[in-house]
C-alpha positions in Angstrom: 267.1 109.3 70.6 267.4 106.3 69.0 263.6 105.2 68.9 262.8 109.0 67.7 265.4 108.5 64.7 264.0 105.2 64.1 260.5 107.0 64.4 261.2 109.9 61.7 262.7 107.5 59.5 259.6 105.4 59.3 257.0 108.5 58.9 259.0 109.6 56.2 259.0 106.2 54.2 255.6 106.3 55.2 254.9 109.3 53.3 256.8 108.7 50.5 254.9 105.3 50.2 252.0 107.2 50.3 252.6 109.5 47.9 254.3 106.8 45.6 250.9 104.6 46.0 248.7 107.8 45.1 250.6 108.5 42.0 250.3 105.0 41.2 246.7 104.4 41.5 244.1 104.1 38.9 243.2 107.5 37.6 239.6 108.4 37.8 237.0 110.0 35.5 238.6 112.8 34.3 241.8 111.2 34.0 243.3 111.5 30.2 244.2 108.1 30.2 244.1 104.5 31.5 246.3 102.6 33.0 244.8 99.4 31.9 244.7 99.8 28.7 248.1 101.4 28.3 250.1 98.4 30.0 248.3 96.3 27.8 248.8 97.7 25.0 252.6 98.0 25.4 252.6 94.7 26.2 251.7 93.4 23.4 254.0 96.0 21.7 256.7 94.8 23.4 256.0 91.2 21.6 255.7 92.6 18.2 256.1 96.4 17.3 252.7 95.9 15.0 249.2 95.5 16.8 246.3 94.5 15.0 242.9 94.3 16.9 241.3 91.3 16.7 238.2 93.5 16.6 238.3 94.4 13.3 238.6 91.2 11.2 236.8 92.1 8.3 238.3 95.7 7.9 241.7 95.4 9.3 242.5 91.2 9.4 245.5 90.1 12.4 247.0 88.8 9.1 247.9 91.9 7.4 250.3 93.1 10.7 253.5 91.7 8.2 252.5 94.6 5.8 252.8 97.1 8.2 255.6 96.1 9.0 257.4 95.9 6.0 256.1 99.7 5.4 257.1 100.6 8.4 261.1 99.4 8.0 260.9 102.1 4.9 261.4 104.9 7.7 264.9 103.6 9.2 263.7 104.5 12.6 261.7 102.0 15.4 258.0 102.2 14.5 255.4 100.8 16.9 251.6 100.9 14.8 248.4 100.4 16.9 245.3 99.2 14.9 242.2 99.9 17.0 238.6 100.8 16.6 238.3 104.6 16.7 236.2 103.9 20.1 239.2 102.7 22.0 240.7 105.8 21.3 238.2 108.3 22.8 239.0 111.9 22.3 242.5 111.8 23.1 244.3 110.0 21.0 247.7 111.9 21.8 247.5 110.8 25.4 247.0 107.1 24.5 250.3 107.0 22.6 252.0 109.2 25.3 250.3 106.8 27.7 251.9 103.7 25.5 255.5 105.2 25.1 255.5 105.6 29.1 254.5 101.9 29.7 256.8 100.6 26.5 259.6 103.0 27.1 260.7 102.5 24.0 262.0 105.4 21.4 260.4 105.9 18.4 257.6 106.8 15.8 254.0 106.0 17.4 251.5 105.9 15.3 247.8 104.9 15.7 245.4 104.1 12.9 241.2 103.0 13.3 239.0 101.5 10.7 238.6 105.0 9.7 241.8 105.9 8.4 245.4 107.7 10.6 244.2 108.8 13.7 247.7 110.5 14.9 251.4 109.5 14.9 254.2 110.8 17.3 257.9 110.8 17.6 259.6 110.1 20.9 263.3 110.5 21.4 264.3 110.0 17.5 264.3 112.7 14.6 262.1 112.4 12.2 261.0 116.0 10.5 257.9 116.3 8.9 255.3 113.4 10.7 252.9 116.0 11.4 252.8 117.2 8.1 252.5 113.7 7.1 249.4 113.5 9.5 247.8 116.1 7.9 247.9 115.2 3.9 247.0 111.7 4.8 243.6 112.9 6.6 243.2 115.4 3.5 244.5 113.8 0.5 243.5 110.3 1.4 240.4 108.8 0.5 237.3 107.5 2.4 237.5 104.3 1.3 241.1 103.5 1.9 241.6 100.7 3.7 244.4 101.0 7.2 247.3 99.2 5.3 246.5 101.8 2.2 246.6 104.8 4.9 249.6 103.3 6.7 251.1 103.1 3.0 250.3 106.7 1.9 251.6 108.1 5.3 255.1 106.3 4.7 255.6 107.6 1.3 254.5 111.1 2.5 257.2 111.1 5.4 259.9 108.6 3.4 259.8 111.8 0.2 261.2 114.8 2.0 258.3 117.0 0.7 255.8 115.9 3.6 255.0 119.9 4.1 254.9 120.8 0.6 252.5 118.0 0.0 250.5 119.2 3.4 249.9 123.0 1.6 249.2 121.4 -1.4 246.4 118.9 0.1 245.2 121.8 2.8 244.9 124.0 -0.2 242.9 121.4 -2.7 240.6 120.2 -0.1 239.9 122.2 2.9 236.7 124.0 2.7 235.7 122.5 -0.7 232.8 120.0 -1.4 235.5 118.4 -3.5 237.2 114.7 -2.4 240.0 112.9 -3.5 238.6 109.7 -5.7 238.6 106.5 -4.3 240.8 104.0 -4.3 238.1 101.3 -4.7 234.7 100.8 -6.8 231.6 100.3 -4.5 228.8 98.4 -6.0 227.3 102.0 -7.5 230.3 102.6 -9.5 230.0 98.5 -10.2 226.2 99.4 -11.4 227.0 102.2 -13.1 230.0 100.2 -15.0 227.6 97.6 -15.7 225.0 100.1 -17.3 227.7 101.8 -19.3 229.2 98.4 -20.6 226.0 96.8 -21.4 225.1 100.1 -23.7 228.5 99.9 -25.3 228.4 96.1 -26.2 225.5 96.7 -28.2 224.6 100.3 -28.8 228.2 100.5 -31.0 228.2 97.5 -32.9 225.0 98.0 -33.2 225.2 101.6 -35.0 227.9 100.5 -36.7 225.4 97.4 -38.3 223.0 99.9 -38.7 224.8 102.9 -40.2 227.0 100.5 -42.9 223.8 98.6 -43.8 221.9 102.0 -44.9 225.0 103.8 -46.3 225.6 100.5 -48.4 221.7 100.5 -49.1 222.0 104.6 -49.8 224.7 104.1 -52.5 222.6 101.7 -54.3 220.0 103.4 -54.0 221.8 106.8 -56.2 223.4 104.0 -58.2 220.2 102.7 -58.7 218.6 106.2 -59.0 220.8 107.1 -61.7 219.8 104.0 -63.6 216.3 103.4 -62.7 214.6 105.6 -60.7 214.5 106.7 -57.1 214.0 103.5 -54.2 213.1 104.1 -50.6 216.6 104.5 -48.5 216.5 102.3 -45.4 216.4 105.0 -42.6 215.1 107.7 -44.5 212.0 109.0 -43.6 208.9 108.0 -45.9 209.6 106.3 -49.1 208.9 107.0 -52.7 207.2 109.7 -53.8 203.5 108.4 -54.9 204.3 104.7 -52.7 201.6 103.0 -51.7 199.6 103.1 -47.9 199.2 100.7 -45.2 196.3 99.8 -44.1 197.0 102.0 -40.8 198.0 105.2 -43.1 201.6 104.4 -42.8 203.8 104.5 -45.6 204.7 101.1 -47.1 208.2 100.6 -48.0 208.7 97.9 -50.2 211.6 95.2 -49.8 211.4 93.0 -52.9 213.7 94.4 -55.3 211.8 95.3 -58.6 213.5 95.9 -61.5 214.3 98.9 -63.1 213.5 100.5 -59.8 216.6 100.0 -57.3 217.6 97.3 -55.5 216.2 96.1 -52.2 217.7 94.9 -48.8 221.7 93.6 -48.8 221.8 90.1 -49.9 222.4 87.6 -46.8 226.0 86.8 -48.4 226.8 90.8 -47.9 224.7 91.2 -44.3 226.6 87.8 -43.1 230.5 89.3 -43.0 228.8 92.6 -41.2 226.9 91.0 -38.6 229.8 88.6 -37.8 231.6 92.1 -37.8 229.6 93.6 -35.4 229.7 90.5 -32.9 233.2 90.6 -33.2 233.4 94.3 -32.0 230.9 93.9 -29.4 232.9 90.7 -28.2 236.3 93.2 -28.3 234.1 95.8 -26.4 232.9 93.3 -23.7 237.1 92.1 -23.4 238.1 95.4 -23.2 235.5 96.6 -20.5 236.3 93.1 -18.4 240.2 94.5 -18.1 239.1 98.4 -17.5 236.7 97.3 -14.9 238.7 94.9 -13.6 237.9 95.4 -9.7 236.5 92.2 -7.9 236.2 93.5 -4.2 235.3 97.1 -3.0 238.7 96.5 -0.4 242.1 96.0 -1.2 241.9 92.1 -1.5 243.0 91.2 2.1 241.2 88.3 3.4 240.4 87.5 7.1 241.5 83.8 7.7 239.9 81.5 10.0 242.2 82.6 13.0 241.2 85.9 12.5 237.6 85.4 12.6 237.6 83.7 15.9 240.6 85.6 17.9 238.0 87.6 20.0 236.0 85.0 20.6 238.2 83.0 21.9 239.9 85.8 23.7 236.7 87.1 25.3 235.4 83.1 26.4 238.8 82.3 27.7 238.0 85.7 29.7 234.7 84.5 30.8 236.0 81.1 32.0 238.0 82.8 34.3 236.0 85.9 35.7 232.2 86.2 34.8 232.7 90.2 34.9 235.0 90.9 31.5 236.1 93.8 30.6 238.0 94.9 27.2 241.5 95.6 27.5 241.9 97.1 24.2 239.2 99.5 25.3 239.0 102.6 27.5 238.0 101.0 31.1 234.7 102.4 32.5 235.0 100.5 36.1 237.5 101.6 38.1 238.8 98.5 40.9 236.5 99.3 42.9 233.3 98.9 40.9 234.8 95.8 39.2 235.6 94.3 42.7 231.9 94.8 43.8 230.1 93.4 40.7 232.4 90.0 41.0 230.9 89.7 44.7 227.6 90.2 43.8 227.7 88.1 40.6 229.1 85.4 43.0 226.1 85.9 45.4 223.5 85.8 42.8 222.1 82.3 42.3 221.1 82.9 38.8 224.2 82.2 36.4 225.5 86.0 35.1 228.2 86.6 32.1 228.8 90.4 32.0 231.6 91.4 28.9 231.8 95.2 28.8 233.3 94.8 25.1 232.1 96.5 22.1 230.2 95.5 19.0 231.7 97.6 16.0 230.2 96.6 12.8 233.8 95.1 11.3 234.1 92.2 14.0 233.2 88.5 13.7 229.4 88.9 13.9 229.3 92.1 11.8 228.0 94.0 15.0 225.4 91.6 15.7 225.4 91.2 19.8 222.7 88.6 19.4 225.2 86.8 16.8 228.3 87.6 19.4 226.0 85.9 22.3 225.6 82.9 20.5 228.9 82.1 19.7 230.4 82.9 23.3 227.3 80.3 24.4 228.3 77.6 21.7 231.9 78.1 23.7 231.5 78.7 27.3 228.6 75.4 27.5 227.0 77.6 30.0 223.3 78.6 30.4 223.2 82.3 31.1 222.2 85.4 31.6 224.2 87.0 29.4 225.0 91.0 30.1 226.8 93.2 27.3 227.5 96.7 28.1 229.6 99.0 25.3 232.4 100.8 26.8 232.2 103.6 24.3 228.7 104.8 25.1 227.4 102.7 28.4 224.8 100.9 26.8 223.6 97.8 28.6 221.7 94.5 26.2 220.7 91.2 27.7 220.5 87.9 25.9 219.2 85.0 28.1 220.3 81.8 27.8 219.2 80.8 31.4 216.4 78.8 32.0 216.0 79.7 35.7 215.2 83.5 35.3 212.2 85.7 33.5 214.1 88.0 31.5 210.8 90.0 30.4 210.9 91.5 34.0 214.0 92.8 33.3 212.8 94.2 29.8 210.1 96.1 32.2 212.4 97.9 34.1 214.5 100.2 31.5 214.5 103.9 32.9 217.1 102.3 35.7 219.2 100.4 33.2 219.3 102.7 30.3 221.9 105.3 29.5 221.1 108.5 30.6 224.6 109.8 30.9 228.3 109.7 30.3 229.1 106.0 30.4 232.2 106.5 33.0 229.9 107.8 35.2 226.7 105.7 34.8 227.8 101.9 33.5 229.2 100.8 37.1 226.2 102.0 38.7 223.6 100.5 35.8 225.3 97.5 36.0 225.0 97.0 40.0 221.2 98.5 39.3 220.9 95.7 36.9 222.1 93.3 39.1 219.5 94.4 41.7 216.6 93.1 39.2 218.2 90.4 38.1 217.9 89.2 41.9 214.6 90.0 42.3 213.4 89.0 39.2 210.9 85.4 39.0 211.8 82.4 38.2 210.9 81.4 34.7 207.7 79.1 34.3 208.8 77.4 31.3 212.3 77.0 29.7 213.5 79.0 26.7 215.8 80.3 25.2 216.6 83.3 22.3 216.3 82.7 18.8 219.2 81.4 16.3 219.8 85.2 14.9 220.7 84.5 11.2 224.3 84.4 10.1 227.2 87.0 9.8 227.6 87.7 6.1 230.7 85.9 4.5 233.8 88.4 5.3 234.7 87.8 1.4 231.7 87.8 -0.3 230.5 91.2 1.8 233.0 92.8 0.1 233.2 90.8 -3.3 231.5 92.8 -6.4 229.2 91.5 -8.8 229.8 90.9 -12.1 230.5 93.4 -14.6 227.8 91.5 -16.9 225.0 91.1 -14.3 223.2 93.5 -12.5 222.1 97.0 -14.8 224.4 95.3 -17.6 220.4 94.1 -19.9 218.6 98.1 -19.2 222.2 99.2 -20.6 221.6 96.8 -23.6 218.5 98.1 -23.6 219.3 101.7 -23.7 222.1 100.8 -26.0 219.9 99.4 -28.6 217.7 103.0 -28.3 220.3 105.0 -28.5 221.8 102.5 -31.7 218.0 103.5 -33.3 218.5 107.6 -32.5 221.9 107.4 -34.0 220.7 105.8 -37.4 217.8 108.5 -37.4 220.3 111.2 -37.4 222.6 110.0 -39.8 219.7 109.2 -42.0 218.1 113.2 -41.3 221.4 114.7 -41.5 222.4 112.8 -45.0 218.8 113.9 -46.4 219.1 117.0 -45.0 222.6 117.8 -46.9 221.7 116.3 -49.6 218.4 118.8 -50.2 220.9 121.5 -49.2 223.5 120.4 -51.9 220.3 119.8 -54.5 219.2 123.6 -54.2 223.1 125.2 -54.2 223.8 123.0 -57.4 223.2 125.8 -60.6 221.2 124.5 -63.0 218.9 122.7 -60.6 216.6 125.3 -59.8 213.3 124.5 -61.7 210.8 126.8 -62.5 207.4 126.1 -60.6 205.2 123.6 -62.5 208.4 122.3 -63.8 207.7 118.0 -64.3 210.9 116.6 -61.5 214.2 115.5 -62.8 212.8 112.2 -65.1 214.2 108.3 -64.1 216.5 107.2 -66.9 218.2 103.8 -66.7 220.5 103.0 -69.9 219.1 99.8 -69.6 215.8 99.8 -68.5 213.7 96.4 -67.9 210.7 95.4 -69.7 208.7 95.6 -66.4 210.1 98.8 -65.7 209.0 100.0 -69.6 205.6 99.2 -69.2 205.2 100.7 -65.5 206.7 103.9 -66.5 204.9 104.3 -69.6 201.5 103.7 -67.8 202.5 105.9 -65.3 203.8 108.6 -67.8 200.9 108.3 -69.7 198.4 108.5 -66.8 200.0 112.1 -66.0 200.0 113.2 -69.1 196.3 112.9 -69.1 196.0 114.0 -66.1 197.6 117.4 -67.5 195.6 118.0 -70.0 192.5 117.6 -68.7 193.5 120.4 -66.0 191.5 123.7 -67.1 194.5 125.4 -66.7 195.2 127.3 -70.3 197.9 126.3 -72.3 199.1 128.2 -75.7 197.1 126.5 -78.6 200.5 125.2 -80.3 201.8 123.7 -76.8 198.1 121.6 -76.5 198.2 120.8 -79.6 201.7 119.1 -79.5 201.1 117.6 -76.3 198.0 116.1 -77.8 199.6 114.9 -80.4 202.7 113.6 -78.2 199.3 111.9 -76.3 198.1 109.9 -79.5 201.7 108.7 -80.5 202.6 107.2 -77.6 199.0 105.7 -77.4 199.7 104.1 -81.2 203.1 102.6 -79.7 201.4 101.1 -76.8 198.2 101.0 -76.6 196.5 99.8 -80.4 193.1 98.3 -78.9 192.5 101.8 -77.1 191.8 99.7 -73.9 193.4 102.0 -71.8 195.8 99.2 -71.1 199.4 98.4 -72.0 199.3 95.8 -75.2 200.9 92.8 -74.0 202.7 92.9 -77.2 204.5 96.1 -76.7 208.3 95.3 -77.0 210.7 97.8 -75.4 211.2 100.1 -78.7 207.9 101.1 -79.0 207.5 101.4 -74.5 210.9 103.7 -74.6 209.5 105.6 -77.3 206.1 106.1 -75.4 208.1 107.3 -72.7 209.9 109.7 -74.2 206.5 111.4 -76.1 204.7 111.1 -72.9 207.4 113.0 -71.0 207.9 115.5 -74.0 204.4 116.2 -73.4 204.3 116.6 -69.6 207.0 119.0 -70.6 205.0 121.1 -72.4 202.2 121.5 -70.4 204.4 122.4 -67.5 206.8 125.0 -69.6 205.2 125.5 -72.8 208.9 127.4 -74.0 210.7 124.6 -73.1 212.9 122.9 -76.0 211.2 120.7 -78.7 214.6 118.1 -78.6 215.6 115.3 -76.2 219.3 114.4 -75.9 220.3 111.8 -78.1 222.3 109.9 -75.7 219.4 108.8 -73.8 216.2 110.1 -75.2 214.8 108.9 -71.2 216.7 111.8 -70.3 214.4 114.6 -71.2 214.7 117.9 -72.6 217.6 118.9 -73.9 218.6 122.9 -73.8 222.1 122.7 -75.5 223.6 121.3 -79.3 227.2 119.6 -78.9 229.0 119.2 -81.9 229.7 115.7 -81.8 231.9 113.3 -84.5 230.5 110.3 -85.2 232.4 107.1 -84.0 232.9 105.6 -87.7 234.1 108.5 -89.0 233.0 111.8 -90.8 232.5 115.4 -90.1 231.0 116.5 -86.4 227.5 117.1 -86.0 225.5 119.5 -83.6 223.5 117.3 -81.8 221.3 118.0 -78.6 222.0 117.0 -75.3 220.8 117.3 -71.8 222.5 119.7 -69.0 224.0 116.4 -67.4 225.2 115.0 -70.5 226.9 118.3 -71.5 228.8 118.0 -67.9 229.8 114.7 -68.5 228.2 112.7 -71.7 226.2 109.4 -70.0 226.1 106.1 -71.8 223.9 105.5 -75.2 220.5 103.9 -73.8 219.8 100.1 -74.8 217.4 98.2 -75.1 216.5 94.4 -75.8 215.7 93.5 -79.4 213.0 91.1 -78.9 209.2 92.2 -78.0 209.1 89.7 -75.1 212.1 91.3 -73.2 214.5 89.2 -74.2 218.5 89.5 -76.0 221.4 90.7 -75.4 221.2 94.8 -74.6 221.9 97.0 -78.1 222.1 100.3 -78.5 218.7 101.9 -79.1 219.7 103.3 -82.6 220.2 99.6 -83.9 216.3 99.0 -82.6 214.5 99.2 -84.9 211.0 101.5 -84.7 210.7 105.2 -84.7 212.5 106.0 -81.6 216.1 105.7 -83.9 214.8 108.9 -85.4 216.1 110.5 -82.5 219.8 109.5 -82.4 219.9 112.5 -85.6 218.8 115.0 -83.5 215.2 115.1 -84.9 212.9 117.0 -82.7 209.5 115.9 -81.2 207.1 117.0 -83.4 209.2 115.3 -85.8 209.1 112.1 -84.0 205.4 111.8 -83.5 204.7 112.4 -87.6 207.3 109.8 -87.8 205.0 107.3 -85.4 202.0 107.9 -87.5 203.8 107.1 -90.5 205.0 103.9 -88.9 201.5 102.8 -87.9 199.7 104.3 -91.8 198.1 107.0 -89.6 197.3 110.4 -91.3 
């Protein structure tokens, strides 16, 4: 009986032991998690509640762990944070959190993040309402360029706000099924190029526009004043030039920039241009400074910079593992090789006469090598100082790549057999078999005839320079300046065109300015004409009157006779030699009188019924259609004197002439300068003026 009892007890213990061993055995291919990965991560979280993978130093350096811990303390409960490559989670990230919690055995909030954002968060044994809603809100509302520290900070903020559910519903309503995305946190190179282009346009375009429009406005005002005092002048920026202006050789209108007495101002003097240019330069500098303060991003990330220790952490870990064992599997990744497969592979590696190192590690683009398997192999070779055939197997997709540093094997033989070792199915089902087949081919591979080694791969990009943005005043800044220059010219053209159209419209609407067809245009009438202006205008007016009289138009006999008398009297005043040229000795008084007579003759030809008197204040104004009772300055009774329409509304200045024939001397009222012109101050008509001129020269 005693033996039977011991046998039964022993049998029950064996059954219990076997059941426990079966329960604790490694999971098969269909198991939801990997005990080795869970145990490794739990061990790391036992050391520190924040674990940052060493495989993402470019995106999430391990040195950022204190920032995660600082944010986690805001929640007031134990928080365990894991930042791993997204390939480490697989499709069952919630199962990974549960497995790590089971191994760690501690209550708290477990959070899983990757380089792509927040993957999952789950509470175990603590009450933290709104966790699921905070995850939902972070998935919808956080922009794609947010880094894991920024995503976690946002998650904690939403969870601590007490309004996680409301914010989750708002984010879901705003972005679920919509093409709109949240505005990015950072400036990317494309946006920096746009900023540089806009800054270039503003730095040159705005100051240049202000400068050109200001110069145009000043010239336009000077032109208006000059028109009122000496004739039409071209306005800078307006189309064309003065009526009757000269032509270039190519047929374009030539606009003179030289100031001509009596005709109007030329370009602004340098004394006025220099302050304007300095002001435009200061405005450009101010715009550039403002743009540099607004577009002040220097990196496309959150500013975290990996240290040298961050960049070499994974290399140190993998190289240390390969020194101990020729087969190294990444503990952060889901294991694709069960215990039996690993033992079989180790045995085969020891039996080969060629040194072979197998590393089952991923190569994410944010690792120290920038995703370059060749560079990873070179770094490991430099650390291990072993000439071996390096085999890299990706645990995520089961792909296998070779880098041959062994001088004893012809890797060309292996490269010719891609069918047997290529990826043909799920990694958990194929990786062990593919590695086993690869080692079979390695054992059959012929020896290398000559020793060769791989070419050194190019170095990986510097992690800081990789995310550094180009300077604001580089790249598209110069093209932006070119566009800004053309835009400034376009704005100037629009301003000039709009001003010309508005001026034309005002002229059409102004009462008393509509003239009958064929009526001469309003003449230029400076109150202080220069000798050169008088000579030029007299020649032009006489030529115009001569052409009008030679035209075949039928004029009434009285109008034609008066026009011829005006032409004869004007010729007596300025062309005594009858050679068709203005006499050199013609003085200001005679020239002004000739201009008045020629204009009166042209007015008679254009409108025979026009008034036969001219404005007594400035006879150069032309025909007077009204009379005003004016009291002389020296006293006496008021007299009725003819005035033009402009002087009737606002009396203009009295015409002043230089008394000397050479155009020198101080200006004096025309009534005090000897000559027939003084009679117009008494309001005499044009016919009387022609008789006075003939009498003045003794012609009857």
